C-alpha positions, -999 to 999 in steps of 0.1 A, spaced: -92 -285 660 -127 -278 655 -151 -253 643 -150 -221 666 -181 -199 652 -203 -195 627 -194 -177 597 -215 -176 573 -250 -187 563 -262 -191 528 -297 -181 516 -316 -183 487 -326 -150 470 -352 -162 449 -355 -145 416 -357 -112 427 -324 -104 449 -332 -68 455 -367 -76 468 -350 -98 490 -326 -74 504 -356 -51 507 -370 -74 533 -342 -79 550 -336 -41 552 -373 -30 559 -386 -57 580 -355 -69 599 -336 -40 597 -305 -55 583 -287 -32 558 -270 -46 531 -233 -51 531 -222 -58 496 -235 -65 464 -213 -83 438 -228 -81 401 -225 -106 384 -225 -129 396 -259 -117 416 -252 -123 449 -251 -102 484 -242 -100 520 -259 -88 549 -240 -88 585 -259 -97 611 -235 -94 641 -202 -114 635 -222 -138 609 -228 -126 572 -256 -138 551 -251 -145 516 -279 -144 493 -280 -160 458 -303 -172 432 -285 -205 427 -276 -212 464 -293 -240 485 -318 -230 509 -294 -232 538 -255 -238 539 -240 -235 570 -203 -219 572 -181 -227 602 -146 -210 610 -121 -235 616 -86 -227 625 -62 -254 608 -81 -258 581 -63 -284 560 -54 -305 590 -89 -303 602 -100 -318 571 -76 -346 564 -88 -359 601 -125 -357 587 -117 -375 558 -98 -400 574 -129 -404 596 -152 -408 565 -166 -376 557 -176 -366 520 -159 -335 509 -176 -319 480 -143 -293 477 -110 -297 491 -98 -264 510 -90 -239 483 -86 -201 484 -119 -180 477 -112 -147 484 -87 -121 487 -98 -96 513 -73 -70 501 -101 -42 514 -109 -60 549 -144 -59 535 -149 -96 556 -122 -94 582 -89 -80 584 -76 -62 550 -49 -84 533 -58 -116 544 -71 -146 522 -104 -165 527 -101 -203 521 -126 -227 524 -135 -263 518 -172 -280 517 -189 -314 528 -214 -327 530 -234 -340 565 -253 -373 567 -285 -359 557 -272 -342 527 -266 -305 543 -239 -288 531 -214 -271 551 -188 -247 545 -157 -245 563 -140 -213 565 -100 -201 577 -91 -168 575 -53 -167 568 -26 -140 561 -23 -128 524 
């Protein structure tokens, strides 16, 4: 399997999450989808892609949908990919906030040769 779509892009929110969200709402016309306090993160939906805003997030982390995440990660590791985190459960979506209700979201993280972070995402039935 290979990635099929962009799932999420993480962007820095700077020191003022509210001001950043106001810019995206007032200037770009995109409404906030969800805010989680703590830890101080927010999401905006831009079509099918989530934008994740956090004060501690690097300026760009790309998240890709990958069906068959475990098998993909095994193949990528065998090919020499440098993983920073192997597949693990990161979100139980009981309410269907980011996909079908009752699904779980699994993620793994790796770096490309330039050091960019890539998140690999699979939605799985709960």
